[in-house]
C-alpha positions as a Markdown table, in Angstrom:
| # | Residue | x | y | z |
|---|---|---|---|---|
| 1 | Met | 78.0 | 114.1 | 110.0 |
| 2 | Pro | 78.4 | 110.4 | 109.3 |
| 3 | Ala | 80.5 | 108.3 | 111.7 |
| 4 | Ala | 84.1 | 107.7 | 110.9 |
| 5 | Trp | 84.9 | 104.2 | 109.8 |
| 6 | Ser | 87.3 | 102.1 | 111.8 |
| 7 | Leu | 87.7 | 98.4 | 112.4 |
| 8 | Pro | 88.8 | 96.4 | 115.4 |
| 9 | Leu | 92.3 | 95.4 | 114.3 |
| 10 | Pro | 93.9 | 93.0 | 113.6 |
| 11 | Leu | 91.4 | 91.1 | 111.5 |
| 12 | Leu | 92.5 | 87.4 | 111.6 |
| 13 | Thr | 91.9 | 84.6 | 109.1 |
| 14 | Pro | 93.4 | 81.1 | 109.3 |
| 15 | Arg | 96.5 | 82.2 | 107.4 |
| 16 | Leu | 96.5 | 86.0 | 107.5 |
| 17 | Arg | 96.6 | 89.0 | 109.8 |
| 18 | Leu | 95.1 | 92.3 | 108.4 |
| 19 | Arg | 96.6 | 95.1 | 110.3 |
| 20 | Glu | 97.8 | 98.7 | 110.2 |
| 21 | His | 100.9 | 99.3 | 108.1 |
| 22 | Arg | 104.1 | 99.9 | 110.1 |
| 23 | Pro | 107.4 | 101.6 | 109.0 |
| 24 | Gly | 109.1 | 98.2 | 109.2 |
| 25 | Asp | 107.0 | 96.9 | 106.4 |
| 26 | Leu | 109.1 | 98.7 | 103.8 |
| 27 | Asp | 111.2 | 95.8 | 102.6 |
| 28 | Asp | 108.1 | 93.6 | 102.1 |
| 29 | Leu | 106.2 | 96.4 | 100.3 |
| 30 | Val | 109.1 | 97.0 | 97.9 |
| 31 | Val | 108.7 | 93.4 | 96.7 |
| 32 | Phe | 105.2 | 94.0 | 95.2 |
| 33 | His | 105.1 | 97.8 | 94.7 |
| 34 | Gly | 108.1 | 97.4 | 92.5 |
| 35 | Asp | 106.8 | 94.4 | 90.5 |
| 36 | Glu | 105.2 | 95.2 | 87.2 |
| 37 | Arg | 103.3 | 92.0 | 87.2 |
| 38 | Val | 101.4 | 93.3 | 90.3 |
| 39 | Thr | 101.2 | 97.0 | 89.4 |
| 40 | Arg | 99.9 | 96.5 | 85.9 |
| 41 | Tyr | 96.5 | 96.1 | 87.6 |
| 42 | Thr | 96.8 | 98.7 | 90.3 |
| 43 | Pro | 96.2 | 102.5 | 90.3 |
| 44 | Trp | 99.9 | 103.1 | 91.1 |
| 45 | Pro | 102.9 | 102.7 | 88.8 |
| 46 | Val | 105.9 | 100.5 | 89.5 |
| 47 | Arg | 107.7 | 102.1 | 92.5 |
| 48 | Asp | 111.3 | 102.2 | 93.5 |
| 49 | Arg | 112.3 | 101.9 | 97.2 |
| 50 | Glu | 112.0 | 105.7 | 97.8 |
| 51 | Glu | 108.6 | 105.9 | 96.2 |
| 52 | Thr | 107.4 | 102.9 | 98.2 |
| 53 | Arg | 108.7 | 104.6 | 101.4 |
| 54 | Arg | 106.6 | 107.6 | 100.6 |
| 55 | Ala | 103.5 | 105.5 | 99.8 |
| 56 | Leu | 104.1 | 103.6 | 103.1 |
| 57 | Gly | 104.2 | 106.9 | 104.9 |
| 58 | Val | 100.7 | 107.7 | 103.6 |
| 59 | Arg | 99.4 | 104.2 | 104.4 |
| 60 | Thr | 100.7 | 104.2 | 108.0 |
| 61 | Gly | 97.8 | 105.2 | 110.1 |
| 62 | Gln | 95.3 | 104.9 | 107.3 |
| 63 | Val | 92.9 | 102.9 | 109.4 |
| 64 | Arg | 90.1 | 105.4 | 109.7 |
| 65 | Ala | 87.9 | 106.8 | 107.0 |
| 66 | Ala | 86.0 | 109.8 | 108.2 |
| 67 | Ala | 84.6 | 111.1 | 104.9 |
| 68 | Thr | 83.9 | 110.1 | 101.3 |
| 69 | Gly | 87.3 | 109.7 | 99.6 |
| 70 | Asp | 89.1 | 108.4 | 102.7 |
| 71 | Ala | 90.4 | 104.9 | 102.7 |
| 72 | Leu | 91.1 | 102.1 | 105.2 |
| 73 | Val | 94.3 | 100.5 | 103.9 |
| 74 | Leu | 95.5 | 97.4 | 105.7 |
| 75 | Ala | 98.7 | 95.4 | 105.4 |
| 76 | Val | 98.1 | 91.7 | 104.7 |
| 77 | Glu | 100.6 | 89.8 | 106.9 |
| 78 | Glu | 101.2 | 86.0 | 106.6 |
| 79 | Val | 100.8 | 84.6 | 110.1 |
| 80 | Ala | 103.3 | 81.8 | 109.5 |
| 81 | Thr | 106.1 | 84.0 | 108.3 |
| 82 | Gly | 105.3 | 87.5 | 109.5 |
| 83 | Thr | 105.8 | 88.7 | 106.0 |
| 84 | Val | 103.6 | 91.4 | 104.5 |
| 85 | Val | 102.4 | 89.8 | 101.3 |
| 86 | Gly | 99.8 | 92.3 | 100.2 |
| 87 | Glu | 97.4 | 95.1 | 100.9 |
| 88 | Val | 93.6 | 95.4 | 101.0 |
| 89 | Leu | 91.5 | 98.6 | 101.2 |
| 90 | Leu | 88.0 | 100.0 | 101.4 |
| 91 | Leu | 87.7 | 103.4 | 99.8 |
| 92 | Arg | 84.7 | 105.2 | 101.3 |
| 93 | Thr | 82.5 | 106.2 | 98.4 |
| 94 | Gly | 79.4 | 107.2 | 100.5 |
| 95 | Asp | 78.0 | 106.9 | 104.0 |
| 96 | Asp | 77.3 | 103.2 | 103.6 |
| 97 | Glu | 79.2 | 102.4 | 100.3 |
| 98 | Ala | 82.8 | 101.5 | 99.6 |
| 99 | Ala | 85.1 | 100.3 | 96.8 |
| 100 | Leu | 87.2 | 97.3 | 97.4 |
| 101 | Gly | 90.9 | 97.1 | 96.4 |
| 102 | Tyr | 93.7 | 94.6 | 96.9 |
| 103 | Ala | 97.2 | 93.7 | 95.7 |
| 104 | Leu | 99.2 | 90.6 | 96.5 |
| 105 | Arg | 102.8 | 89.8 | 95.7 |
| 106 | Ala | 103.3 | 87.5 | 92.8 |
| 107 | Asp | 105.1 | 84.7 | 94.6 |
| 108 | Arg | 101.9 | 84.2 | 96.7 |
| 109 | Trp | 99.4 | 84.1 | 93.7 |
| 110 | Gly | 97.4 | 81.0 | 93.3 |
| 111 | Arg | 97.0 | 80.1 | 96.9 |
| 112 | Gly | 93.7 | 81.7 | 97.7 |
| 113 | Leu | 95.3 | 84.5 | 99.8 |
| 114 | Ala | 93.7 | 87.4 | 97.9 |
| 115 | Thr | 90.3 | 85.8 | 98.4 |
| 116 | Glu | 91.0 | 85.2 | 102.1 |
| 117 | Ala | 92.2 | 88.7 | 102.7 |
| 118 | Ala | 89.6 | 90.5 | 100.7 |
| 119 | Gly | 86.9 | 88.3 | 102.1 |
| 120 | Ala | 87.8 | 89.2 | 105.6 |
| 121 | Leu | 87.7 | 92.9 | 104.8 |
| 122 | Val | 84.4 | 92.5 | 102.9 |
| 123 | Glu | 82.8 | 90.7 | 105.9 |
| 124 | Ala | 84.0 | 93.4 | 108.3 |
| 125 | Gly | 82.8 | 96.1 | 106.0 |
| 126 | Phe | 79.2 | 94.7 | 106.0 |
| 127 | Ala | 79.2 | 93.5 | 109.6 |
| 128 | Val | 81.1 | 96.3 | 111.4 |
| 129 | Leu | 80.8 | 99.3 | 109.2 |
| 130 | Gly | 77.3 | 98.7 | 108.0 |
| 131 | Leu | 78.0 | 98.8 | 104.3 |
| 132 | Arg | 74.9 | 98.5 | 102.1 |
| 133 | Arg | 76.9 | 98.4 | 98.8 |
| 134 | Leu | 80.4 | 97.4 | 97.8 |
| 135 | Thr | 81.9 | 97.9 | 94.4 |
| 136 | Ala | 85.2 | 96.8 | 92.7 |
| 137 | Val | 86.7 | 97.8 | 89.4 |
| 138 | Val | 89.1 | 95.5 | 87.4 |
| 139 | Val | 90.8 | 95.6 | 84.1 |
| 140 | Pro | 89.1 | 93.0 | 81.8 |
| 141 | Ala | 92.4 | 91.2 | 81.3 |
| 142 | Asn | 92.8 | 90.6 | 85.1 |
| 143 | Ser | 91.0 | 87.2 | 85.1 |
| 144 | Ala | 92.5 | 86.3 | 88.5 |
| 145 | Ser | 90.8 | 89.3 | 90.2 |
| 146 | Thr | 87.6 | 88.7 | 88.3 |
| 147 | Ala | 87.6 | 85.1 | 89.8 |
| 148 | Val | 88.3 | 86.5 | 93.3 |
| 149 | Leu | 85.4 | 88.9 | 93.1 |
| 150 | Gly | 83.1 | 86.1 | 92.0 |
| 151 | Arg | 84.2 | 84.0 | 94.9 |
| 152 | Leu | 83.4 | 86.9 | 97.2 |
| 153 | Gly | 79.9 | 87.2 | 95.8 |
| 154 | Leu | 80.3 | 90.3 | 93.7 |
| 155 | Ser | 78.5 | 90.3 | 90.4 |
| 156 | Pro | 79.4 | 92.3 | 87.2 |
| 157 | Val | 77.1 | 95.3 | 86.7 |
| 158 | Ser | 78.9 | 97.0 | 83.8 |
| 159 | Ala | 81.7 | 96.5 | 81.4 |
| 160 | Asp | 83.6 | 98.3 | 78.6 |
| 161 | Glu | 87.0 | 97.8 | 77.0 |
| 162 | Glu | 88.8 | 99.4 | 79.9 |
| 163 | Arg | 87.1 | 98.2 | 83.0 |
| 164 | Leu | 84.6 | 95.7 | 84.6 |
| 165 | Val | 82.6 | 97.0 | 87.5 |
| 166 | Phe | 81.4 | 94.5 | 90.1 |
| 167 | Glu | 78.9 | 95.1 | 92.9 |
| 168 | Leu | 77.7 | 93.4 | 96.1 |
| 169 | Arg | 74.7 | 94.7 | 98.0 |
| 170 | Ala | 73.8 | 93.9 | 101.6 |
| 171 | Asp | 70.3 | 92.8 | 100.6 |
| 172 | Arg | 71.8 | 90.3 | 98.1 |
| 173 | Arg | 74.5 | 88.7 | 100.2 |
| 174 | Gly | 74.2 | 84.9 | 100.5 |
């Protein structure tokens, strides 16, 4: 049986702390889970406070991925303010493969925080978890995420009207 994935937390960047979700994160999560500008590109719908509370209950403790289909889901906390401004995740799609996901609250867009947070998780995925392949799927209209993925070194591998698929392989990392 493959080893369970876990990361030494928190992961730190110059401006961010990637860590396990906590029950006290609810007020911060409501800000972006309930924002249609954010959720139009996520696999979840706009959530009210109670729906966000339930989602947080699932995310709390989701820092170990033992099998395909499990996810590591981390809160993205701004170091300067202590505010949770987003989430990043690796969905285990195989023993050494994962799909990357992220969401960032709208009032923090345009500051490079999504690239910084996702970049830290991508680096840990390859360095600590031994990933050989990473994918990400975006809606074609989501040009900001397309740019983030490009900055992280992912390349488009397929496209249709509904989705763009990006990929990064360990043997092609720069």
